[in-house]
C-alpha positions as CSV (number, residue, x, y, z in Angstrom):
1,X,0.0,0.0,0.0
2,X,1.3,3.4,-0.9
3,X,2.6,5.5,2.0
4,X,0.9,8.9,2.7
5,X,2.7,12.0,3.8
6,X,1.1,15.3,4.8
7,X,2.7,18.7,4.5
8,X,1.5,21.6,6.7
9,X,3.1,24.7,5.2
10,X,2.8,27.9,3.2
11,X,2.0,28.1,-0.5
12,X,4.7,29.4,-2.9
13,X,3.0,30.5,-6.1
14,X,6.3,30.4,-8.0
15,X,6.5,26.6,-7.4
16,X,10.0,26.3,-6.0
17,X,9.4,26.2,-2.2
18,X,6.7,25.6,0.4
19,X,3.7,23.3,-0.3
20,X,4.6,23.0,-4.0
21,X,8.2,21.9,-3.3
22,X,6.9,19.5,-0.7
23,X,4.4,17.8,-3.0
24,X,7.0,17.5,-5.8
25,X,9.4,15.9,-3.3
26,X,6.7,13.4,-2.1
27,X,5.9,12.4,-5.6
28,X,9.6,11.9,-6.5
29,X,9.9,9.5,-3.6
30,X,6.8,7.5,-4.6
31,X,4.6,8.5,-1.6
32,X,1.2,10.1,-1.8
33,X,1.3,13.8,-0.8
34,X,-1.4,15.7,1.0
35,X,-1.3,19.4,2.1
36,X,-2.6,21.8,4.6
37,X,-2.0,25.4,3.6
38,X,-1.3,27.8,6.5
39,X,-0.3,30.9,4.5
40,X,-0.6,32.1,0.9
41,X,2.7,33.7,-0.1
42,X,3.0,35.9,-3.1
43,X,6.6,35.3,-3.9
44,X,8.9,34.6,-6.8
45,X,12.6,33.8,-7.1
46,X,13.6,37.4,-6.3
47,X,11.2,38.6,-3.5
48,X,8.3,38.1,-1.3
49,X,5.5,40.5,-2.2
50,X,2.9,39.7,0.4
51,X,1.7,37.1,2.8
52,X,-1.9,36.3,3.7
53,X,-2.4,33.8,6.6
54,X,-5.2,31.3,6.7
55,X,-7.3,31.5,9.9
56,X,-6.5,29.1,12.7
57,X,-9.9,27.6,12.4
58,X,-9.5,26.8,8.7
59,X,-6.0,25.3,9.4
60,X,-7.6,23.0,12.0
61,X,-10.4,22.0,9.6
62,X,-7.9,21.1,6.9
63,X,-6.0,18.9,9.3
64,X,-9.2,17.3,10.5
65,X,-10.3,16.6,6.9
66,X,-7.1,14.6,6.2
67,X,-6.8,12.7,9.5
68,X,-10.5,11.7,9.8
69,X,-10.3,9.9,6.4
70,X,-6.8,9.0,5.5
71,X,-4.0,7.2,7.5
72,X,-1.0,9.5,7.7
73,X,2.4,7.9,7.7
74,X,4.5,11.1,8.3
75,X,4.0,14.8,8.6
76,X,6.3,17.6,7.4
77,X,5.7,21.0,9.0
78,X,7.1,24.1,7.3
79,X,6.3,27.8,7.4
80,X,4.3,28.8,10.5
81,X,4.2,32.6,10.5
82,X,2.3,33.5,13.7
83,X,1.8,32.1,17.2
84,X,-1.9,31.6,16.5
85,X,-1.0,29.4,13.5
86,X,1.5,27.5,15.6
87,X,-1.0,26.8,18.4
88,X,-3.6,25.5,15.9
89,X,-1.1,23.1,14.3
90,X,0.4,22.0,17.6
91,X,-3.1,21.2,19.0
92,X,-3.9,19.0,16.1
93,X,-0.6,17.2,16.1
94,X,-1.1,16.4,19.8
95,X,-4.6,15.2,19.0
96,X,-3.8,12.9,16.2
97,X,-0.3,11.9,17.2
98,X,1.3,11.0,13.8
99,X,4.1,8.6,14.0
100,X,6.7,10.8,12.3
101,X,6.8,14.6,12.5
102,X,9.6,16.5,10.6
103,X,9.6,20.2,11.3
104,X,11.5,22.8,9.2
105,X,11.5,26.0,11.3
106,X,11.2,28.4,8.3
107,X,12.0,32.0,9.2
108,X,13.3,33.5,5.9
109,X,12.9,33.0,2.2
110,X,16.0,32.3,0.2
111,X,16.1,36.0,-0.8
112,X,16.2,37.0,2.9
113,X,12.6,38.1,3.1
114,X,11.0,37.2,6.5
115,X,8.4,34.4,6.5
116,X,7.8,34.3,10.2
117,X,6.9,37.2,12.5
118,X,10.1,37.8,14.5
119,X,8.1,38.0,17.7
120,X,6.9,34.4,17.1
121,X,10.2,32.7,17.7
122,X,9.5,32.2,21.4
123,X,6.1,30.6,20.5
124,X,7.9,28.3,18.0
125,X,10.3,27.2,20.8
126,X,7.6,26.6,23.3
127,X,4.8,25.3,21.1
128,X,6.2,23.6,18.0
129,X,9.8,22.5,18.8
130,X,8.9,19.8,21.4
131,X,6.6,18.1,18.9
132,X,9.5,17.5,16.4
133,X,10.8,14.0,15.8
134,X,13.2,15.7,13.5
135,X,13.9,19.5,13.5
136,X,15.9,20.8,10.5
137,X,17.1,24.4,11.1
138,X,19.7,26.0,8.9
139,X,22.5,27.9,10.7
140,X,20.7,31.3,11.0
141,X,17.6,29.5,12.3
142,X,19.7,27.5,14.8
143,X,21.3,30.7,15.9
144,X,17.9,32.4,16.4
145,X,16.5,29.4,18.3
146,X,19.6,28.9,20.6
147,X,21.0,32.4,20.9
148,X,24.4,30.9,20.1
149,X,26.7,32.2,17.3
150,X,27.7,29.4,14.9
151,X,31.0,29.7,13.2
152,X,32.3,26.1,13.2
153,X,31.3,22.5,13.1
154,X,31.8,22.3,16.8
155,X,29.3,25.2,17.2
156,X,26.8,23.3,14.9
157,X,27.1,20.3,17.2
158,X,26.6,22.5,20.3
159,X,23.5,24.1,18.8
160,X,22.1,20.6,17.9
161,X,22.6,19.5,21.5
162,X,21.0,22.6,22.9
163,X,18.0,22.3,20.6
164,X,17.6,18.6,21.6
165,X,17.6,19.7,25.2
166,X,14.7,22.1,24.3
167,X,12.6,19.1,23.4
168,X,13.2,18.1,19.8
169,X,14.0,14.3,19.6
170,X,16.4,14.6,16.7
171,X,18.1,17.7,15.3
172,X,19.7,18.3,11.9
173,X,21.6,21.6,11.7
174,X,22.1,22.3,8.1
175,X,25.4,23.8,6.9
176,X,24.2,25.4,3.7
177,X,25.1,28.9,5.0
178,X,28.6,27.9,6.0
179,X,31.8,28.0,3.9
180,X,33.4,24.9,2.4
181,X,31.7,21.6,1.8
182,X,28.0,21.2,2.5
183,X,28.1,19.6,6.0
184,X,25.0,18.8,8.0
185,X,25.1,17.7,11.6
186,X,22.6,15.3,13.1
187,X,22.2,14.6,16.9
188,X,19.7,12.0,18.1
189,X,20.3,12.5,21.8
190,X,23.0,9.9,22.0
191,X,25.3,10.2,19.0
192,X,26.4,12.9,16.5
193,X,26.5,12.1,12.8
194,X,27.9,14.1,9.9
195,X,26.6,14.2,6.3
196,X,29.0,15.9,3.9
197,X,29.0,16.5,0.2
198,X,30.9,18.9,-2.1
199,X,29.3,22.3,-2.2
200,X,27.7,23.1,-5.6
201,X,28.4,26.4,-7.2
202,X,24.9,27.7,-8.0
203,X,22.5,30.5,-6.9
204,X,19.5,28.3,-7.8
205,X,18.7,26.9,-4.3
206,X,15.2,28.2,-3.8
207,X,13.3,25.7,-1.7
208,X,16.2,23.5,-0.6
209,X,15.2,23.5,3.0
210,X,11.6,22.5,2.2
211,X,12.8,19.8,-0.2
212,X,15.3,18.4,2.3
213,X,12.8,18.1,5.2
214,X,10.1,16.7,2.9
215,X,12.6,14.1,1.6
216,X,13.3,13.1,5.3
217,X,9.6,12.8,6.0
218,X,9.2,10.6,2.8
219,X,12.0,8.3,3.8
220,X,10.6,7.9,7.4
221,X,7.2,7.0,5.9
222,X,8.9,4.4,3.7
223,X,10.4,2.7,6.8
224,X,13.9,4.2,7.0
225,X,15.4,4.9,10.4
226,X,16.4,8.5,11.2
227,X,20.0,8.3,10.2
228,X,19.3,6.5,6.9
229,X,16.4,8.9,6.1
230,X,18.6,11.9,6.5
231,X,21.4,10.2,4.5
232,X,19.0,9.5,1.6
233,X,17.4,12.9,1.8
234,X,20.9,14.5,1.5
235,X,21.5,12.4,-1.6
236,X,18.2,13.5,-3.1
237,X,18.6,17.3,-2.4
238,X,22.2,17.2,-3.6
239,X,21.1,15.8,-6.9
240,X,18.3,18.4,-7.1
241,X,20.7,21.2,-6.5
242,X,23.3,19.8,-8.9
243,X,20.7,19.9,-11.7
244,X,18.9,23.0,-10.5
245,X,16.9,25.1,-12.9
246,X,17.8,28.7,-14.0
247,X,14.2,29.9,-13.8
248,X,13.4,33.5,-12.9
249,X,15.6,36.5,-12.2
250,X,16.7,35.5,-8.7
251,X,17.4,32.2,-6.9
252,X,15.9,29.6,-9.2
253,X,14.5,26.3,-7.9
254,X,16.0,22.9,-7.6
255,X,15.1,20.0,-10.0
256,X,12.9,17.8,-7.9
257,X,12.4,15.2,-10.7
258,X,15.8,15.0,-12.3
259,X,16.3,11.3,-11.6
260,X,12.7,10.5,-12.5
261,X,12.9,12.3,-15.8
262,X,16.3,10.8,-16.7
263,X,16.0,7.3,-15.4
264,X,12.5,6.5,-14.4
265,X,11.6,5.3,-10.9
266,X,14.9,4.2,-9.2
267,X,15.4,0.7,-7.8
268,X,18.6,1.5,-6.0
269,X,20.1,4.9,-5.2
270,X,23.8,5.7,-5.5
271,X,24.9,7.4,-2.3
272,X,27.1,10.4,-2.2
273,X,26.8,11.0,1.5
274,X,27.6,8.5,4.2
275,X,26.4,8.3,7.8
276,X,29.5,8.3,10.0
């Protein structure tokens, strides 16, 4: 039976990030994607023009509509712009208790435009972070959550430990904003893992955070353990960035379906990142 994964996030009308990137990622992994829209974002590869939030009541009803009818194997949570939105989502996650919850604490668009009310970070920490089976902050987000400056791999590890102590079961601090190879750090409460690939020289990385977290959720739904799910998600997003698309005037999107278009559905993935 096909696995089913739900994304709870904002809608990106330009198609590179948010709900649109999540659903593309789900499809590329062979799982059935469903969506709850929490905000409608008028954005493109260059800028965010405006944001209109969906009411908390409508967010709750969308979540109810999915869970009352369809078994959900994993949930990915992305952009949550306000405390009211966070409380609505948190309440429903506590009610339905999905087996896997991957949370990407989206604060800024790739072009630097804010997607979360700066005053909502405390609500994120108190309301959403403890519900994460996997939390996937990038370096600026990890700094904002922990209040710790990150300038080295040791700092990334320290931030991952601190976020774990705040309640997230597993933390992946992403190194996309660092210099050198693309190194992500995973801490599961007991052991630290590194996932490293060569950094790809491209500006077309719109939606990489959404794509990575959705790939992790897909792999968890497919039965992978956390470490393997992150490893395979790293392979997937690296391929998507390597073959990214020069669409638009700013930071173009990644290529979610490169392997599918080129080779058809894969039977075995070549791995460019190892869990160590």
